C-alpha positions in Angstrom: 113.2 -140.3 34.1 115.5 -142.9 35.4 116.3 -145.9 33.5 115.2 -149.2 35.1 117.8 -151.6 36.5 119.2 -153.2 39.4 120.8 -151.5 42.3 124.5 -151.0 42.3 124.8 -151.2 46.3 122.3 -152.4 48.8 123.0 -151.8 52.6 120.5 -154.3 54.4 120.0 -155.5 58.0 120.5 -151.8 59.3 119.1 -149.2 61.7 118.5 -146.5 59.1 117.9 -142.9 60.4 116.9 -141.0 57.5 116.5 -137.7 59.0 113.4 -137.3 56.9 110.4 -136.7 59.1 108.2 -138.1 56.4 109.7 -141.6 56.9 112.3 -141.4 59.8 113.2 -145.1 59.9 113.9 -147.9 57.6 115.7 -151.2 57.5 117.7 -150.9 54.3 118.8 -148.6 51.3 119.6 -149.2 47.7 121.8 -147.0 45.5 122.0 -146.8 41.7 124.6 -144.4 40.1 124.8 -141.3 42.2 121.4 -141.4 43.7 119.3 -143.2 46.2 117.1 -145.8 44.6 115.2 -146.9 47.6 114.9 -146.5 51.3 112.6 -149.0 53.0 112.2 -152.5 54.6 114.9 -155.1 54.0 112.5 -157.2 51.7 111.6 -154.2 49.6 115.1 -153.1 49.1 116.8 -156.7 48.6 114.3 -157.2 45.8 116.0 -154.6 43.8 119.3 -156.5 43.7 120.8 -159.0 41.2 123.9 -160.9 41.0 125.8 -157.8 40.0 124.8 -155.5 43.0 127.0 -155.3 45.9 125.2 -156.2 49.3 126.4 -155.1 52.5 125.1 -156.5 55.8 125.2 -153.5 58.2 124.7 -156.2 61.2 122.4 -153.8 63.0 124.6 -150.8 62.6 123.2 -147.4 62.0 123.0 -146.1 58.6 122.8 -142.2 58.3 123.0 -139.5 55.7 126.8 -138.7 55.0 127.9 -136.2 57.6 128.1 -132.7 56.6 131.2 -131.0 58.2 129.9 -127.2 58.2 132.9 -125.4 59.2 136.7 -126.6 58.8 139.9 -125.8 57.1 140.8 -128.5 54.8 144.4 -127.5 53.7 145.5 -126.6 57.2 144.0 -129.8 58.4 145.6 -132.0 55.8 148.9 -130.4 56.6 148.6 -131.0 60.3 148.5 -134.7 59.9 152.2 -134.5 59.2 153.2 -132.1 61.9 154.1 -132.6 65.6 150.9 -132.6 67.6 151.2 -131.3 71.3 147.7 -131.7 72.4 147.6 -132.9 75.7 151.2 -132.3 76.6 151.6 -130.0 79.6 154.8 -128.6 81.1 158.2 -127.7 79.3 159.8 -131.1 80.2 157.2 -133.1 78.4 157.3 -130.5 75.5 161.0 -130.8 75.3 160.9 -134.6 75.2 158.3 -134.4 72.3 160.4 -131.8 70.4 163.6 -133.7 70.8 161.8 -136.9 69.3 160.4 -135.0 66.5 163.8 -133.2 65.6 165.6 -136.5 65.7 163.3 -138.1 63.1 162.8 -135.0 61.0 166.4 -133.5 60.6 165.8 -131.7 57.6 162.8 -129.5 58.9 163.8 -125.9 58.7 161.1 -124.5 61.1 159.9 -127.0 63.7 156.3 -126.2 63.7 154.0 -128.0 66.4 150.3 -127.7 66.4 147.5 -128.2 68.9 149.3 -126.2 71.7 147.4 -125.2 74.9 147.5 -121.5 75.8 148.9 -122.3 79.2 150.9 -125.5 78.2 153.9 -124.0 80.4 151.6 -123.2 83.4 151.9 -119.7 82.5 152.0 -117.6 79.4 154.5 -118.9 76.9 157.5 -116.7 75.7 160.4 -117.1 73.5 162.5 -117.7 76.6 160.5 -121.0 77.4 161.0 -122.2 73.9 164.6 -121.3 73.7 165.1 -123.7 76.8 163.1 -126.4 74.9 165.4 -126.0 71.5 167.8 -123.2 71.6 169.5 -123.7 68.3 166.8 -124.3 66.0 163.7 -122.2 65.1 160.8 -123.4 67.0 157.2 -122.4 66.8 153.9 -123.7 68.5 150.5 -123.2 66.8 147.8 -122.7 69.3 145.0 -125.2 69.0 142.5 -122.4 67.9 144.9 -121.3 64.9 144.8 -117.6 66.3 148.1 -117.6 68.2 151.7 -118.8 67.4 154.5 -119.0 70.0 158.0 -118.9 68.7 161.6 -118.9 70.0 164.2 -116.3 69.5 165.8 -118.1 66.5 162.4 -118.4 64.8 161.5 -114.8 65.5 164.9 -113.6 64.1 164.7 -115.7 61.1 161.1 -114.3 60.3 162.0 -110.8 60.9 159.8 -110.5 63.9 162.1 -110.1 66.8 162.2 -106.4 66.8 158.3 -106.1 65.9 156.8 -104.6 63.0 153.7 -102.7 62.1 150.7 -104.5 61.7 146.9 -103.9 60.8 144.4 -103.6 63.6 143.5 -106.8 65.4 147.0 -108.4 64.8 149.9 -108.2 67.2 153.5 -109.0 67.9 153.4 -108.8 71.6 156.4 -106.8 72.8 158.5 -107.1 76.1 160.0 -104.6 78.4 163.4 -105.3 76.7 162.1 -104.0 73.4 162.2 -107.3 71.7 159.2 -109.6 70.8 158.1 -112.0 73.7 157.4 -114.8 71.4 153.6 -114.6 71.3 152.2 -113.6 67.9 148.4 -113.0 67.9 146.3 -113.3 64.9 147.4 -114.4 61.3 149.1 -111.3 60.0 151.6 -111.3 62.9 152.8 -115.0 62.2 152.4 -115.3 58.5 156.1 -114.5 58.0 157.2 -117.4 60.3 154.8 -119.7 58.4 156.3 -118.8 55.2 159.7 -120.4 56.4 158.1 -123.8 57.0 158.5 -126.7 54.9 155.2 -125.9 53.2 156.1 -122.2 52.8 152.8 -121.6 54.6 150.7 -122.2 51.5 148.2 -124.2 53.5 147.4 -121.1 55.5 147.3 -118.3 53.1 143.4 -118.8 52.4 143.0 -118.1 56.1 145.8 -115.6 56.7 145.6 -113.4 53.7 142.8 -114.7 51.3 145.4 -114.4 48.5 147.5 -116.7 46.3 151.4 -117.5 46.9 153.7 -115.0 45.7 155.8 -116.2 43.7 153.6 -118.8 42.2 154.7 -122.5 43.5 156.8 -124.8 41.5 155.4 -127.9 39.9 156.8 -129.9 42.8 155.4 -127.6 45.3 151.9 -127.8 43.7 152.1 -131.6 43.6 152.9 -131.7 47.3 149.9 -129.3 48.0 147.5 -131.4 46.1 148.7 -134.5 48.0 148.1 -132.6 51.2 144.6 -131.9 50.2 144.0 -135.5 49.0 145.4 -136.5 52.6 142.8 -134.3 54.3 139.9 -135.5 52.1 140.9 -139.2 52.8 140.8 -138.3 56.6 137.4 -136.7 56.4 135.9 -139.7 54.4 137.4 -142.0 57.1 135.1 -140.4 59.6 132.0 -140.6 57.5 132.1 -137.1 55.9 130.7 -136.5 52.5 130.3 -132.7 52.4 132.7 -130.0 53.7 132.1 -126.5 54.1 135.8 -125.2 54.0 136.3 -121.8 55.7 139.3 -120.6 54.1 139.8 -119.7 50.3 141.7 -118.5 47.5 142.0 -119.1 43.8 145.2 -121.2 44.3 143.5 -123.6 46.5 140.4 -123.8 44.1 142.6 -124.7 41.3 144.2 -127.5 43.5 140.8 -128.9 44.2 139.9 -128.8 40.6 142.9 -130.8 39.6 142.0 -133.3 42.2 138.4 -133.4 40.7 139.8 -133.8 37.2 141.9 -137.0 38.4 138.8 -138.4 40.4 140.3 -137.5 43.7 137.7 -135.3 45.1 136.0 -137.8 47.3 134.1 -135.3 49.4 131.9 -132.3 48.1 133.3 -129.2 48.9 132.4 -125.5 49.5 135.0 -123.0 49.8 134.7 -119.0 50.0 136.2 -115.9 48.7 137.9 -114.7 51.8 137.4 -111.0 52.3 139.9 -109.5 54.5 140.2 -106.1 56.0 143.0 -104.9 53.6 140.7 -105.8 50.6 138.5 -103.2 48.8 134.9 -103.8 47.8 136.4 -103.8 44.2 138.4 -107.0 45.1 135.0 -108.4 46.3 133.2 -107.6 43.2 136.0 -108.9 41.2 137.3 -112.0 42.8 134.2 -113.5 44.5 132.2 -113.8 41.3 135.4 -115.1 39.4 135.6 -118.1 41.9 132.0 -118.7 41.8 132.0 -119.0 37.9 134.3 -121.8 38.3 132.0 -123.9 40.3 131.1 -127.5 39.6 127.6 -128.2 41.1 127.2 -130.6 43.8 131.1 -131.4 43.7 133.1 -128.2 44.1 131.5 -124.8 44.4 132.8 -121.4 45.7 129.5 -119.8 46.5 130.0 -117.8 49.6 132.0 -114.9 51.3 134.1 -115.6 54.5 134.9 -112.7 56.9 136.5 -112.5 60.2 135.2 -109.8 62.6 137.2 -110.6 65.6 139.8 -113.1 67.1 139.3 -115.6 69.8 138.6 -115.5 73.6 141.8 -117.3 74.8 144.1 -114.6 73.5 141.4 -111.7 74.3 141.4 -110.8 70.8 137.6 -111.6 70.4 135.6 -108.4 70.3 133.4 -108.3 73.7 131.0 -105.7 74.9 132.5 -105.5 78.2 136.0 -105.9 79.6 137.8 -109.2 79.9 137.7 -110.2 83.8 141.3 -109.2 85.0 141.9 -107.0 82.0 140.5 -103.6 82.8 139.9 -101.5 79.5 140.6 -104.4 77.3 137.6 -105.6 74.9 139.5 -107.0 72.2 139.7 -105.2 68.7 137.4 -105.6 65.9 139.0 -106.4 62.4 136.3 -104.4 60.5 134.6 -101.0 61.7 130.8 -101.1 61.6 130.6 -99.2 58.5 133.2 -101.5 56.6 131.6 -104.5 57.6 128.1 -103.2 56.6 129.7 -102.3 53.2 131.1 -105.7 52.7 128.0 -107.7 53.6 125.8 -105.5 51.9 127.7 -105.7 48.6 128.2 -109.5 49.0 124.4 -109.8 49.7 123.6 -107.8 46.7 125.6 -110.2 44.5 123.6 -113.1 45.8 126.4 -114.5 48.1 125.8 -116.2 51.4 128.1 -114.5 54.0 129.9 -116.5 56.8 131.3 -114.3 59.6 133.7 -115.6 62.3 132.2 -113.8 65.3 133.2 -115.2 68.8 132.9 -112.3 71.2 129.3 -110.8 72.1 130.4 -107.6 70.5 131.6 -109.3 67.4 128.3 -111.2 67.1 126.3 -108.1 67.4 128.2 -106.2 64.8 127.8 -109.2 62.5 124.1 -109.3 63.0 123.8 -105.5 62.7 125.6 -105.8 59.1 123.2 -108.7 58.2 120.3 -106.2 59.0 121.9 -103.6 57.1 122.2 -105.5 54.0 118.4 -106.4 54.4 117.5 -102.8 54.6 119.7 -101.9 51.5 118.8 -104.9 49.4 115.5 -106.2 50.7 114.8 -109.5 52.4 115.9 -112.6 50.6 116.7 -116.4 51.7 120.2 -115.4 52.2 121.2 -117.9 55.2 123.9 -115.7 56.3 125.9 -117.4 58.9 127.6 -116.4 62.2 130.3 -118.7 62.9 131.1 -119.9 66.5 129.2 -117.4 68.7 131.0 -118.4 71.9 129.3 -115.7 73.8 126.2 -113.6 73.1 124.4 -110.7 74.5 120.8 -111.8 75.5 119.4 -108.8 73.5 120.8 -110.4 70.3 119.4 -114.2 70.8 116.1 -113.5 69.0 117.9 -111.8 66.2 118.9 -114.9 64.4 115.3 -116.0 63.8 114.2 -112.5 62.8 117.1 -112.3 60.2 117.1 -115.8 59.1 120.7 -116.1 60.1 122.4 -119.5 60.8 124.2 -120.3 64.1 127.2 -122.4 62.9 128.6 -123.7 66.3 131.3 -126.3 67.3 130.3 -128.7 70.2 134.1 -129.4 71.0 134.8 -125.7 71.5 132.7 -125.5 74.5 134.8 -126.3 77.7 134.3 -130.0 78.8 135.8 -133.4 79.1 136.1 -133.8 75.5 137.9 -130.6 74.6 140.3 -128.2 76.3 139.9 -127.2 79.9 137.8 -124.1 80.3 138.8 -122.7 83.7 140.9 -120.0 82.2 138.3 -119.0 79.5 135.4 -119.1 81.9 137.6 -116.8 84.3 138.0 -114.4 81.4 134.5 -114.1 80.7 133.2 -114.0 84.2 130.1 -115.4 85.8 127.6 -112.9 84.3 128.4 -114.1 80.8 128.3 -117.7 81.6 124.8 -118.4 80.9 125.2 -117.0 77.3 128.5 -118.6 76.5 128.1 -121.7 73.8 124.3 -121.3 74.3 123.3 -123.9 72.0 119.9 -124.7 73.5 119.1 -121.1 74.2 119.5 -120.0 70.5 117.7 -123.1 69.1 114.6 -122.4 71.5 114.7 -118.9 70.2 114.2 -120.0 66.8 117.8 -120.1 65.4 118.7 -122.6 62.7 121.8 -124.2 63.7 124.5 -126.4 62.2 127.2 -128.3 63.8 131.0 -128.7 62.8 134.4 -129.3 64.1 136.5 -126.3 63.0 139.2 -128.9 62.1 142.1 -128.7 62.9 141.2 -126.5 65.6 139.3 -129.6 67.1 139.4 -133.3 65.7 137.3 -133.7 62.6 135.5 -136.9 64.0 131.7 -135.9 63.9 130.9 -138.8 66.5 133.2 -136.9 68.9 131.2 -133.6 68.4 127.9 -135.5 68.5 128.9 -136.9 72.0 130.0 -133.5 73.2 126.6 -132.1 72.2 124.5 -134.6 73.9 126.5 -135.0 77.0 127.2 -131.3 77.7 126.9 -130.3 81.5 126.8 -126.8 83.0 129.9 -125.5 84.4 128.4 -124.6 87.7 125.1 -124.8 89.4 122.3 -122.6 88.1 123.3 -122.3 84.6 120.8 -123.2 81.8 121.2 -126.7 80.4 122.7 -126.4 76.8 122.9 -130.1 75.9 121.3 -131.4 72.6 119.2 -134.3 72.1 120.6 -137.1 70.0 118.3 -136.3 67.0 119.3 -132.5 67.3 123.0 -133.2 67.2 122.7 -135.8 64.3 120.5 -133.3 62.3 123.3 -130.6 63.0 125.7 -133.0 61.1 123.2 -133.9 58.3 120.3 -132.1 57.2 120.8 -128.8 59.0 124.4 -128.8 57.3 122.7 -129.4 54.0 120.3 -126.6 54.6 123.3 -124.2 55.5 124.5 -124.9 52.0 121.2 -124.6 50.2 121.3 -128.2 49.4 118.3 -129.6 51.5 116.4 -130.8 48.5 119.1 -133.4 47.6 121.4 -133.8 50.5 121.4 -134.3 54.3 118.4 -137.0 54.3 118.1 -140.5 53.0 115.3 -140.3 50.7 114.8 -141.9 47.1 116.1 -139.5 44.4 118.5 -137.7 46.8 122.2 -137.9 46.3 123.6 -141.1 47.5 125.6 -139.9 50.3 125.6 -142.2 53.5 127.6 -143.6 56.2 127.4 -147.0 58.1 128.5 -147.4 61.6 129.4 -150.5 63.3 126.8 -150.2 66.0 123.3 -148.7 66.5 124.0 -145.1 67.8 120.7 -145.0 69.5 121.6 -148.0 71.5 124.9 -147.0 72.9 125.4 -145.0 76.0 125.8 -141.3 75.2 129.3 -141.3 76.6 130.3 -144.0 74.3 129.2 -142.5 71.0 132.8 -141.6 70.2 133.8 -145.3 70.4 131.4 -146.0 67.3 133.5 -146.5 64.1 132.6 -145.8 60.5 132.3 -149.1 58.3 131.6 -147.4 55.2 131.4 -144.1 53.6 129.5 -143.6 50.2 129.6 -140.1 48.4 127.5 -139.8 45.2 127.2 -143.7 45.0 131.1 -144.1 45.2 132.6 -145.8 48.2 135.2 -143.4 49.6 136.1 -145.4 52.9 135.8 -148.9 54.0 137.0 -150.1 57.2 139.5 -153.1 57.1 137.7 -156.3 58.2 
């Protein structure tokens, strides 16, 4: 039983949205220790304060449960904050100006690695020849906004040993030209891992995604300290956007160790989940050995390694996502699955047998079907349980598979900023690749929800900006691309739930997170205005005034 005593923190004069159907609204909240002490009227809550209590006047702003970011890449996101960002840049002239400014201020960079590049930045597919014109005498590489393609100039390709190509596993490709040399387009992580290894970070921030294994050789003490600092920057950036829980979608023991060190030093300012990443070059013995070893290091409600991540395909923009029918304009091409059906069934069944949740990146409709088939195979083998296996992204789905989410208890983990629209990347090329027949089943949030699918929302940072408010606006303002398409927009309540209680559910934490209820962990965010009172098109303009994680203030806006 809790010891009596005053509140440590009271937030009053607020529009509290508890996300708890038993008491959806309140005027104030009180925190003591790491728990919510009270949620109620201003008078009730203020009575719990004494002179030692910190009291914050929210001035009519919204108070919400702390945001749960259900799909992101913390290490890569933190690293991206220190890289040249080329989002919004169109044309080689503008790119050249940005690169030259960066080179002048970063003379010691070995490989110039820009991030957030659009697929048709030059108005046509990028090649090494384009980038040679931009920077002919130093290695230059552009990371696509989705993290699945890199374009490099000749100098970078040569230094990485990629100019003449090399043999890769299925699903990865060094695009080769008629001259027998690499064109400069590198598709999927194995193809560009050697290039990332030449950057200032040695590519260590990407290993949890590209290989799932630790750096070899082990980083020096200086490199390890730099990597901890990168993760700390990423955590601070998340906290500044009201995020209190992250589901990190890349993982290896090295990254887990860095986060343990941050936690020991008091620097883990967001709750964090990360996976064992099962790649297609790993065996079931790897899964049996490495996933439980990481899980055994978990620190409940702070840092847990309690799920398995798998990629079944790539992305639509590079035509590496696995589709049931040909890409429009690409006869005979349907992408390549990274796992055969038999391999994926075996991985999911074994992970499920060990009690792990499995999260599978599945973007194409064939990839989604293969993933759902694997979940069904695990259920047949192991019996039904509350597994909450997750399908990540689901950018296009076949109508026959829509109802299977509810049947299998699978979670649809989706990213509002991935759907083409004014807040994300233009989607004309993407929609052309899919063709009109697939448009009604692309980014089908409402369709899946109405079919009974449980859903959570996320950014996939650094693929999209981490700001939950930007994603929430994208979810509620979504418009059909053409007449006749089903409406997929979400209500404000649904979008907020996707970033709070539904994210907690996806992490098996709905009994203590995702809602503002006495006794729950004290994770909350205070906004500068009432989110229900601003026009939907202005949600992104709201600002986070205060972020509290476990009763600890992790971000406070400067007055």
